[in-house]
C-alpha positions as CSV (number, residue, x, y, z in Angstrom):
1,R,-41.1,-126.6,-78.9
2,M,-39.7,-128.8,-81.7
3,S,-42.3,-130.1,-84.4
4,A,-42.4,-134.0,-84.6
5,K,-41.4,-133.8,-88.4
6,D,-38.3,-131.8,-87.3
7,L,-37.5,-134.1,-84.3
8,R,-37.8,-137.0,-87.3
9,N,-35.9,-135.2,-89.5
10,V,-33.1,-135.0,-86.9
11,Y,-33.3,-138.8,-86.2
12,L,-33.0,-139.6,-90.0
13,G,-29.8,-137.7,-90.2
14,K,-31.7,-135.0,-92.4
15,K,-31.3,-132.3,-89.9
16,A,-27.6,-131.8,-89.5
17,A,-27.8,-128.5,-87.7
18,W,-29.9,-126.9,-84.8
19,A,-31.5,-123.2,-85.5
20,D,-28.3,-121.8,-84.0
21,G,-26.1,-123.7,-86.2
22,T,-24.6,-125.9,-83.6
23,P,-24.2,-129.6,-85.3
24,V,-26.9,-132.5,-84.0
25,V,-25.2,-134.9,-82.1
26,L,-27.1,-137.8,-82.2
27,V,-26.8,-140.2,-79.1
28,V,-28.8,-143.6,-78.6
29,L,-29.1,-146.3,-76.1
30,A,-28.2,-149.8,-77.3
31,E,-31.5,-150.9,-76.3
32,S,-34.2,-149.2,-74.4
33,K,-37.9,-149.5,-74.7
34,V,-38.7,-145.7,-74.2
35,Q,-36.4,-145.1,-77.2
36,D,-38.1,-147.9,-79.1
37,I,-41.2,-146.5,-78.4
38,F,-40.3,-143.2,-79.3
39,L,-38.6,-144.4,-82.8
40,D,-41.8,-146.2,-83.3
41,E,-44.3,-143.7,-82.4
42,V,-42.2,-140.2,-84.0
43,V,-39.6,-141.4,-86.3
44,G,-41.8,-144.1,-88.0
45,R,-39.2,-147.0,-87.9
46,T,-38.4,-150.0,-85.5
47,G,-35.4,-150.0,-83.5
48,K,-34.1,-152.5,-86.2
49,Q,-35.2,-150.4,-89.3
50,F,-33.6,-147.5,-87.6
51,S,-30.4,-149.0,-87.4
52,S,-30.4,-150.4,-90.6
53,Y,-31.1,-147.2,-91.9
54,W,-28.0,-145.8,-90.1
55,K,-26.0,-148.6,-91.5
56,R,-27.2,-147.9,-95.1
57,L,-26.2,-143.9,-94.6
58,V,-23.1,-145.0,-93.4
59,F,-21.9,-147.6,-96.3
60,T,-23.0,-145.0,-98.7
61,G,-20.9,-142.4,-96.9
62,A,-24.1,-140.0,-95.9
63,G,-23.6,-140.2,-92.4
64,S,-21.9,-141.8,-89.2
65,M,-23.5,-143.9,-86.9
66,P,-25.0,-142.2,-83.8
67,K,-22.8,-142.5,-80.9
68,S,-24.2,-145.3,-78.7
69,F,-24.2,-145.9,-74.6
70,D,-25.0,-149.4,-72.9
71,Q,-25.9,-147.3,-69.7
72,E,-28.5,-144.3,-69.6
73,A,-26.0,-142.8,-67.1
74,D,-23.2,-142.8,-69.6
75,L,-25.8,-141.4,-72.1
76,R,-26.8,-138.5,-70.0
77,K,-23.3,-137.7,-69.0
78,Y,-22.3,-137.3,-72.8
79,V,-25.6,-135.1,-73.4
80,Q,-24.7,-132.8,-71.0
81,E,-21.1,-132.4,-71.7
82,T,-21.6,-132.4,-75.4
83,R,-23.1,-129.1,-77.2
84,G,-25.8,-130.2,-79.8
85,A,-26.2,-133.8,-78.2
86,V,-29.7,-135.1,-78.3
87,A,-31.0,-138.4,-76.9
88,V,-34.2,-140.2,-75.9
89,V,-34.3,-140.9,-72.1
90,A,-36.7,-142.2,-69.8
91,R,-38.8,-139.1,-68.4
92,G,-37.6,-138.1,-64.8
93,P,-35.9,-135.1,-62.8
94,L,-33.1,-133.8,-64.7
95,P,-30.1,-132.6,-62.9
96,E,-29.4,-129.5,-61.4
97,K,-26.6,-129.1,-63.2
98,A,-26.7,-127.0,-66.4
99,G,-26.6,-128.8,-69.6
100,Y,-30.0,-130.4,-70.3
101,K,-32.7,-128.9,-72.2
102,E,-36.0,-130.9,-72.2
103,L,-37.8,-131.0,-75.8
104,A,-41.4,-130.9,-75.8
105,I,-42.8,-132.3,-79.1
106,E,-45.5,-130.7,-81.2
107,E,-47.9,-133.0,-83.6
């Protein structure tokens, strides 16, 4: 489990590593209604504000843009193969192959 505050910090680049020290790899979809709802409700930013926030971090040298995918299948594959990667996707069955871990958000 992860608190909403901790997850918000991950998405705002304020938490660079997981509890075990693994670097956070933030992954996003170029367009996603589910992701937009998550950003609004958990991160407190619209999709446009989130993108502007990260562009500002990049411009000031304080961060690198999250890796972006156009297709959810490509994003899921990348997350599965990349240690420390995190992304928001529509809820559904996860493949049986190891590599995914569903996070429950505590308010």
